[in-house]
N, C-alpha and C positions, 0 to 999 in steps of 0.2 A: 701332538695336538693339531698341527697344520695338516698332517696326513689324514686325520680324521675329518677335519673341515673339508678337505678336498674330496674325500669319499662322499660326504653328504651332499656337497655342491654338485658333484657329477650325478648322483642319484636324483636330486631335485631337477636338474636340467633335463635328464632323460624323461622324467615325469612330465615336464612341460612339453617336450617334443611329442610325447604320446597323446597329448590333448589335441593335436592337430592345429595349433595356433598358426596364424600367419606370421611372417618374419618380424614385422614391427611389434606385434604383441608379444611374440616370443622373446625378442631382445629387451623389451621394456621389463618383462618379468624377470629375465635373467640378470639385468642390471641391478635390480633390487636384491637379488640373491648374493651377487658378487660384492656389492658395496657393503653388505653386512660384515664382510671380512677384510676387504681392502678398500678403504675410504679414499674419496677424491673430492676436490672442490668442484671440478667439472668432469663430466663423463659423456662421451658420445661414441656410440657403436655404429659401425658402418657395414652394410651389406655390400660385398664386392663381387662384381662379375668375374668369375674365374677365367674367362676367355680374354677380356680386354683389361682386366685389373682396374677398372674404373668404378668408383662408388656408385651404386644404383639406388640406395636409399640410406637414410640416417635416422637413428633413434637416440634421443638424449636422456640423461638421468634427470633427477628432480631439479638440479640446477642447470640452466641452459646458458650457453655462451650468448652474450648480447648480440642482437641481430646485426649491429653495425660492424662487428668483427668477423662475421661469417665470410664476407667477400675476401678479406685478407687471408683467412684460413684456406679458402679455395684456391686463391692465387699461389700460396706457398705450396700447396699439395701438388699442383700440376705445372709449376713453372719450369721443372726440369733441373733446378739448382738446389733444392732443399734436401737436407739429409733426413734419412728415416721416414720417407713417404711410405704409405701403405704399399704402392706399386713396387717401389724399390725393395722393400723388405720381402714382399712376396716373390719377386724374381730371385732373390737370394735364399728363399726358403728359410728366412730367419723369423722365428716365431715370437721373439721378444726383443725389445730395444728400449733402453732408458736414454733420455737426453743426456744424462750425466755421464754416460759411457763414451760419448764422443770426445775426441780431442778438443781442447779449448778453442782452437782455431775454427773447427767445424761447428762447435756449439755456438760460438759468438756470431757466426754468420747465418744462423738459423733465422729465417723470417718468421717462423711460427713463434719462436722465443721472443724476438725483438719487437715484432709488430702486433702480437696477439697476447701471449702469456704475460710478459713483463708489464705491459700497460694495465693488465687486469690484476696485477699483484701476485702472479703465479710464476714459479721458476723451476718446477720439477714435472717431468712428463714421462709416462710410460705408455708404450704402444705394444699391443698384443694382437697377433694375427690368429685367425681361426682357420687352421689348415687340417685337411684330412685327405688321405690318398694322393698327396702331392698337389692338391688344388686349394686355392684360397677362396673362402666363402665370406669372409668378413674380417673385421678388426675392431679393436677397442682403443680409443684414445683416452687416457686418464691423466688428469693434471691436478697438481696441488701446490701449496706454498710451503716453503721451508724444508720439511722433512722429505728426504728422498724415499723412493720406494725400496724396501729392504729386499735382501735375498730371499727371505722366507715368503714375502708377498709374491715375488716373481716366480719362485718355485711353485707356489700354490696356483697361480694363474697358468703356468706352463702345463700343470697337471690337468687343470679343468678345461683349458682352451680346446682340446680335441673334442670333448663332449659338446661344447658350444658349436664347434664347426659341424659336427654330425647333425645336430639339431637344426642348425641353419640350413644345411643342405637339404634336409627332409622338408623343411617348410618351403624353401624355394621350389623344390620338386613338386610339391602339392599345388603351389600357386601357378607354376608354369604349365602344369598338366591340366589346368582348368580351361575354361572357354577362351578362345582367341580374343585378344583385346579389342575393345570397341573405340570409336572416335574417328575423327577426320584428320588428315594430314594438315600440318600447320607450319608456318614460318615465323621465326622470332629474330629481330635484329638487335644486337647488343653493341653499344658504343665503346669508345676507347677507354672509358673509365669504368666499364662494367655496368653501365646504366641501360635500362630498357629504352630503345629508340622507336621500335614499332613491332606490332604482332598482328596476325590475322585473327578473325573471330574464333577460329579453331584453336589458335594459340592461347586465347583467353580461357577457353574450355580446359585446355591442359593446365593452365595456371591454377585454375580452381581445384582441379583434381590433385595436383601436387601440394598445394597449400592446405589441403585437408589433412596431410601427414603432419605438417607444422607450418604456422604462418611464415611466409617468406621462403619456403623450401624451393619454389619454382625459381626464384631469382638466384638462389645459391647454385642450383644445378645449371642454370644458364651461364653463370659466371665461371663455373667449372668447365663447361663446354668452350667458352670463349678463351679462357686461359690455355686449355689444352690445344685448341686450334692454333694459337699463336706460337706455342712451343713445339708443335709437331713438325717434323722434317717434311712431311708431305703437304702441310697446310690444311690437312683434314683430320678431324678428331671424331671418333665414333664411340658411342656408348649405348647401353641398354639401361633402362631404369623402370621402377615400379611406381605406380600411383597408390593412393590410399586404399584402393579395392584390390591390390595385389595384381593388377593388370599391367602388362609390359608395354613399353614404347621403345622405338629405335630412334636415336638421335644422331645427327651428323652436323658438325660445325665446320664452316670454311670462311676465309676472309672475303669480303665483298670487294670487287674490282671496279675501279672508276669513281669511287666516292671521295669526298674531301677528308674523311676521317677514317681511322683504323676500326672499321665496323666489321662485326662477325655476324653471318647469317646461320641460324640454327634451324634445321628442319627436324620436325617431330612427326612420326607416323605410328599408328598402332602396330604392334608386332604381329606378324603372321606366324602360322605354324612352322613354316620353313626357317624363319629367323630365330626360333626358340629351340630348334632341334639340337644344336650344339650344346646349349645350356642344359637340356635334359640329358643328353649323353653324359655330361659331367656329373649331373645331379644323381644319376643312377650308378655312377662309379664304373662305367664301362672302360675297358682298356682301349688302346689305340686301334688294335685290330678288330675288336668287338664293335667299335664305332664304324669302322669301314664296312663290316658285314651288315650291320643294322642299316646304314645308309643305302646299301645296295637292296636290301629287303624293302625299305621305304620307297625306293625307286621302281619297285615291282619286278625285280630280276629273279629268275629261278636259281635253284641251288647250283646247277651246272653252269649257268651264266656267271654267277658270283665266283665260282671256283676258277673259271677261265679268266675273269677280269682281275682277280686278286692273286693269280698264279699259286693257288693252293688247291688241295684235293677237296672233293665233295664231302668226304668224311670230316675233314677239318672244318669246313663251313658249318656242318651240323653240330660239331663240338662247340664251336663259338656260339651258335645259336642257342644251344642248350644252356650255356653259361649266361647269355643275355636274358633268356626267358626267366632264369632264376633270379637274376638281379632286378629285373623289371617287374616281376611278379605276374607273368602272363604264361599262357600255354600254347599259343599259336602265333603265326606270322600276322594274321589279321588283328589279333589282340595287341600285338606289339605295335603295329602301325597306328592303331586307334589310341594307344597310350602315348605314343610320341608325337602324334599329330592329331590332337583332339579336335573334334568339330571342324575338321578341314576337308571339305568336299572335293578339293583338288588332288587329294592323295591318290596315288595309283592304285588300281585293284591288285589284290594279291595274286602272284603267280606261283604255282606249285613247283 
């Protein structure tokens, strides 16, 4: 019975992917499909940047976590001390993790359990990663009270998760291949308790754009950046995120020096074509060598130049390009550059 359910779930998710939905709409529809078979009191799916392993957007099920608990959840996720964070699971290539699988010592020190789930009357958590071709494109957090997630439920989700990953990658690829993001650079200052201390007028614009996804989403992401900056060994934390229109922004958070408080400055700027190239490389499933060859093509280098720079033969360069063209769905170098750097007038001219 569960095998049949998984078959139909994969089929329905593939159909959703074929509709060309954006990531948020795709995840909202897929949550409804999955919760018909695996129920949860709270569900939140995250899109995860495969390069930074930072959450870029979130989509909740019908029941949402109360807004006052979201900062606690963000702090736990990026503090560097929490077990079973999405980034930790992705680094370990672990597709599934139940909170109950942890030793009692690790379970009892979980900030998510103690500061979020237990106050909400919940005690069982399952995290599922959306992995494909070794890249993490997202994850689901499912929480409920009393009854733990069964082996049949986890087996079902493990079977369906790769289909969700492929659909998510396709949706990200479509959004990242669209027009370069618009907007103005902004600065946001976050205080020691995660409160908003100041922002530029452009910061208010970005706040409006993110809050279109869900009320309060801007502050949750700012708190994520602040926690990440405080935990980062370099004192700098970087991320990419999407707004409600599927446009991308680059964020960088660092501590402010010379102030009386532990304040964090977060810069936000529209993502340029160059800043999305690595994301598109991953979204098209290019290998490491194919990414190197593609980067050389984007830089305007000829076949012989690429061969010399990468210490491979010209025939090998052409073989890699043939594979890249097939994956990206183009037939020439010019089309490849246009696909990977859309509407980017600064892209170099093609060299034969």
